[in-house]
N, C-alpha and C positions, 0 to 999 in steps of 0.2 A: 701805456709803452707809446712811445713816439711813433708817428708813422712819417716814411720819406717822402717828401712832397717835389713835384717838378718845379723848377727855377722857371717862373714864366713873369712877363711884365705885367705891370697894370695895365687895366682896361680904361680907355677913353672913348666909348662907342661914338660920342655926338663930336667928336674932333675931325678934322681935316684927313689927318694922317693916323691910321688905325693902328693902335699900340696894343691890341688883344693879342694874346699869343694862343696856346692850345687849350687852355682853359675853357671849358662849356659856358656858353651864353646864358647868363641868366633870363628867366622867362619875361621879366620886366623890360629887358633890352630888345626883345624879340620884335622888331618892327618891319622885317623886310617883307617884300610883296615878290609873290610868284613872278611876276612880268618882268623882274630884274632880271630872271633866268634866260628871258628870250635875247637880249641883245649879247648876254655873256656867252651863249654858246654859237653866235652868231659870229661873234669875234673870234672863238676858238677855232673857227675853221676858214679864217679868210688868210687863205695861204696857195700861192701859185703851184705850191706841189701838186694839189689837186688836180690842177691843168696837166702834169705832168704825169700823174698816176693815169688819167683818163686817157691820154695819148697811149700809154703802157697797155691798157686794155684793147685798144685797136691795132697796135704795132705788134706787140708781143701775144697776147691771148686772142687775137684774129676775131674780135667781136663787132658786130655791126651797131649801127645807131641806136636800134630798138634794144638791143641786149646791154649796151652801156647804160642805159637810161634805167633798166631794171636793176642791173648791178649797182649802180650808184644809190637807187632808192632803198633797196634791201639791206645795203651796207649801212646806211644812214639809220634805218628804222633798228637794224640789229644791235648796232654799237651803243647808239645813244638812248635808245631803250632800255640797256642796262645801266647805262649812265642815270638816266631819270629813276629807274627802279631803285637803284643804291643812293640815289641822292634823298629819298625819303626819309632813311636813318639819320640825315644830317638836323631834320627839324624834329626828329624823335630826342636826340641827344644833345643839340645843340653845340656839337662839336666836328672838327675835321674828320675826314674819314682815317687818317693815320692814327689818331687819338681813340675812335671808337672801336677801331681794330683790335685794341687791347681787351675788349670785353669778350672778344671772340677767341683769340689766340692766347690769351695770357700777358701780363704785364712784363714777362721775360720773353715768353715765345713770340710775341710781336716784333720783337727786335730784328727775327730772321726774315718774314717777307717784307718787313720794312725797310731792311737793308736793301734786297733787290729791288724793289719798287723805288727807292729813292736813286740807285745807281742807273735803271731804267729812264727814270727822269732827266739825269745829265745827258742821256743820249738823245733824247727827243728834244732837249733846250738847244743842244748843239746843231741838231738838223736845222731846227729854224732860225738859229741865229746865223748860220751857213746860208740858208735861202734868203733870208734878210739882206746878209751883207752883198749878194750877189743882185738882189734888186738894186742897192744903193750903186754900185758900179754899173749896172746897166743904165741907169739915170744919168749919171755923170757922163755916158760915152754918148748917150741920145742926146743931151742938152750942150754938153761942153766939149765933147770929141775927146775925152780923157781916157786913154786905153788903160785896162786893168795892168798892174803889175803886183809883183810880190810885196812891196812896202804899202802900196795902196790897199791890198787886200787886208793887210794886219791893220791897218788904220779904220777901215770902214768895219770891220769885225769887231773892233774894240768900242766903237762908236756906237755900234748897234747892241752889243751886250750891255753897255755901260746904261744906256736909256732904259734898257729891259729892266735892269736893276734898279734903276731910280723910280719907274712906275711900280713895279711890284711892291718896292717898300714903302709905298705910299697906304697901299691896303685895299679894301673892299670898296669904300665909297669913291675913292679916284678911279678904280678900275671899272666901275659900274657907269661913271661919266664919260670915260675915254671909249668905253664899249658902245655905248648908246652912240655917241657922233659917229665912230668909224663904221657903225652899221648903217648910217644915213648915206656916207660919202661913198662907201664901197657899194653899196646898192644901187647909187645913181650911176655911178662909172661901169656897174656891171650890165646895167641895162643898156649902155650907150656901147659896150663891146658886142652884147648880143644883137644889138641892132646892126652893127657894123658887119658882123659876120653873117647875118641873115642877107643883108644887101649883096655882099662880095663873095660868099663862099659858092663854090660849083656844089649845089647839092644834089643834082644828078649824079656825081661821082660819090658823095657822103651816102645817099640812099641805094647805091647800086653794089654796096660792099655787101659780100655774101657773110651768111650768119656763121658764127663759130660754134664750136662744141658746148654741151652743156656743163662739160668739166671744166672749161676753161672760164666760163660763168660762174660757176662755184668758187674757183680759186680766185677770181677776182674781187668777189663778195669780200672774201677773207683779208685779200690786200687792202682793200679800201676800207674795210670796216676796224683794221687792226689801229689806226690812227684814234679812232673813237674810243675802241677798248682802253686806250691809254690814260683816257680821262675818267675810267669809272670809280678808280678808288679817291679819286678828288672831288666826285660829285658832291658828297655831304659837304665839304668847305665852303659850297657856296649857297647851300641850303640852312645853313645854322643858325642864321638870323631870322627864320620864319617863325611863326607862331604856331602851336601843335595844331591849331585848328585848321591850317591849311590842307587843302585837299592833296593827298598823293598822287590821284591821277592828273591833277592840274600840273603838278611838278613835271611828272613824266610825259604829258603831252608839250608842254612849253618847251621842254628840253631837246625832244625829238624835231619839233617844228622849227624851232631856232637854228638847229645843227642842218637840217634837211634842206632848208631854203638857201643854203650857200653850199652845201656838199654836191647835190643833184646838179644843179646847173653848171658848177665848176667842172666836175667831173666830164659831164657831156660836152661843154665847150673844149676841153682837151681832147676828147676824143673826135671832135668836128676839125680842130685845127691839126690832127694828125693825120689827116686825109691830104692836106694841102704840103704838109711838112713832117714826113715821117720821121725825120731825123730828131725831131722833139722829144720823143721818148728815149734817144739814145745820147743826149747832149751832157756835157759835163756839167755847163754850167746851165742849171735847170730855169732860167728866167729870161735870158738875152733873146730867147727864141720871140718874145713879144715884140721886140723893135722891128724883126723882120715882118711878121704877120701884120701887125696894127700899124696905122700912122704916126708919127711923132705926136702929134696933137692929142692923140688918144692914149698912146702908149705909156707917156710919162705921167700925167695925172692918174691914170689907173695903178701904174707903178706905184707911185706915193702913197695912194691909198691903201696897196696892198703890202708896203713897207711898215705903215702904221699897223695894218692887220696883224702880219707877223709878230710885230714887237709886242703887241697885246697878247697873242697867243702864248709867247714865253714870257709874258708879265703873268698871266693868270698861272702857268706852269711852275714858274719860281715862286710865285703867291702860297701855292699849295706846297710847294719841296720846303719852304720855311718851316711850314707845320710837320713836316715827316722829319726834318733835322732836329727839332726840339723833340719830338716823340721817341727819337733816337738817342738824346741825352746831350745833344749838343746845347751847352749853358750860354745861348746868347737870345737877344729879342730876335723876334720872327724877321724883322728888317734885316737885320745882321746876317741871320743864318741864310739868308739867300745869298750873301757872298759867296759861300763855297760852291753854289752852282755856278755862279758866275764866272769864276775863275775857271771851272772845269770845262764851261762852253767856250771860253775864250780859247784854252789851250787845245781843245779836241777840235774846235772849229778850224783853226789855223792848220792843223794837220790833214783834216780833210780837204780843204781849200790848195793846200799847197804840195800835199804827198799822195793823196788818194788817186787812182788811175780812173774811177768810176764813181760818179755821184750817184746815179741811179742804182747802181748794184749795191752798194755800201747801204743806201736808203732802204731799199726792199729787204736787203739781209736783215737791217735793224728792226724793220717794221715787224718781219717774221718772229723775231726773239722776243721783242717787245710784247706782242700778242700773247705769246706763250707765258712770259712771265706774270702778265697782269692777269690771265684767266685764272691760273691756280689759285689766287686769292680770291678771286669773283666768286666761285663756286662756293667756296666755304663759307665765305661772308654772308651770301645770299640766304644759304639754308639757315645761317644763326639769325639773320633778319626775321625770316619766317617763324622761327620759333619765338622771337621777341615781339611779334606782332599781336600775341594773345596775351601778353604781360600787361598788368596795369602800368609798371615802371619798366621802361623798356631799357634805360640806361641811367645807371647810379653816376651823377655827376662828381661827386665826393670820391668814389671808388675808382673813377677813371684817371684821377689826381694822385690816387696813391699808389705807389709802386713798391711798397714794403708788404712784409706777409700779413698783414691784417687786411689788405683789399678783398674786395669783394670777387676780383679776378684774377686771384692768386692761383686758383685751381691746385696743381700739383708741382710745386716748387716755382711757380710762376708760370707754367706753362699748361695750356689746355692740350692735352696729347690729343685727343681726338681731331682738333683743328690741325696741329701739326702734322698729325699722320696723312689726313687728307690732301693736305696742301704738298706736303713732301712727294706722296705718291703720283699726285696729278702731275707735279712741275717734271719728275722723271720720266712720265709716260709722254708730256707734250714735247720733251726734248728730243725724245725716241721717235716720234712722228714727223720731225720738222727736217726739211732739206733746204739748206741755202748755199750761199758761195764759200762759206766757212768750212761746213761740214754736213754730212747726211747721217739722220738717226739711223738705228737699226730697223726701224718700223717705218721708215719714210717711203717705201715701196708698197706698202699697205693701200687700201681706199683712201682711208683717213689721210695719209701721206701724200698722195698723188694729187687728191682735190683740194689741197691746201687747209684741211679742216682740223689742223692740230690745235688750233686756239678753242674750236668748238668743244672738241674731244676732251681737251684739258678743262674746260669748265663743267662738263657733264660729269668727268670722272672725281672731281674735285668734289661735286656736289654730291655724288652717289654715295661716296665713301664718309664723308660726314655725316650723311642722312642716315646709314645704316649702324654707324657705330653710336656705342650708348650716348645718350644726351648728356653732356657736361653739367656738372653740378656747382654751382658758385658757391664762394665761402662766406654766406651770409653771416654765419654765426661769427666769424672773426671780425667781419667790417661792423657788424651791430654792437661789438663790444667795444669798439675804440671811442664811441662818446661816454660810456659809463666808466671807461677807465680814466678819461680826462676829468670828468665830473670828480671822480675819487681823489686823483691827485690835487684839482683845487680845493676840496673840502681840507685836505692835510695841509695844503699851504696856509690856509684861512685860519686853521686851528692854531 
């Protein structure tokens, strides 16, 4: 019996442009090093949005300096700790997270959480594209005195998305090189900005601010962590070239340290800046404030490196989105599959910049919904990972590519009902706990809802339901029968 295989491109791992799609990486091509993750997760957090979010902790949550520091550190540890944990499955199976998820939800069941993650990825890329475009507009204003207008907004947005598309299409090696150098540049200018703030800020005002409530600290952790949580399903994408012998603890440690190196000081800087400029947290343009706080000689190069960083954030996101698109059945090479995301980012970004009345309001609402949608997947996937940890063969590469009834991961009708049940229950519960500008869930007034812990509750519920349901049974007999059937067919042809 013939099996249906995904349409994937031939791999050329040694080329400058990566052509490998969603197919698992063979062991002999696993030459990646864990240290590559450090600049990857540094680059994934080079965004001036962290400054705006840090300012929001001071202005809206009424937190003081030390509380902002604690919130930033806890958010980095919680969110990117999950990214590092799930990334370990990438070295187990040598495939992107969207592909490995087939083993968890079934080859058909995976389409449902995959589609939601794909849509959520559109929103994240749109937010980053808008921020990058605003940064370009700010540089044009500071250097050339060119003021923003509707036409210029569209042009800068298009240019930013086009550059993102080109970089993401080049693949893993190009991204690693770009991440490495952007880490160096952004690090240098961040130190300069920190030095400037240390010299010129009125620190007596900063430290005189009274402490906020514990409830607002907990809510702040959830808001800051939401961005990191969105990277969890894509963690395996950047670990799939690692040999099996690589330490899982080292993967998690490097992931957290790379992210925290940027998240903590950026959020803290935003909080400090908000003491001098409270309107920072309320601005429609989340970038132009830097021109008011920093001198031009420092603001311009800092913004340019930040533009590069935000371009890389979107490139990393689109890189993974290409895999998700292929897993969802888009019959295009990965580099072309990301064009779908590029077009949506362009259209959505134009709407946000030209129509939306509040950037920060839209952004915070998006983060809340993003965290819930990703959290339902995380709980189910991590329980499945824990069960596979005890197996000699954790993921079957051939079965992952087989979307027919003979697949090891066919389960029942292509669905793992246990995983689908846990995911659905948790997603509904998470939405019920959610409160944002658009709606309030029926449970948003509870302790979980008030403290902004909907994302954490969603992870816990999905993991608990998955754990208490019967352990799924893979279709090993059908998968094992495929080679024998092929041999039988070949013998008939020979005769």
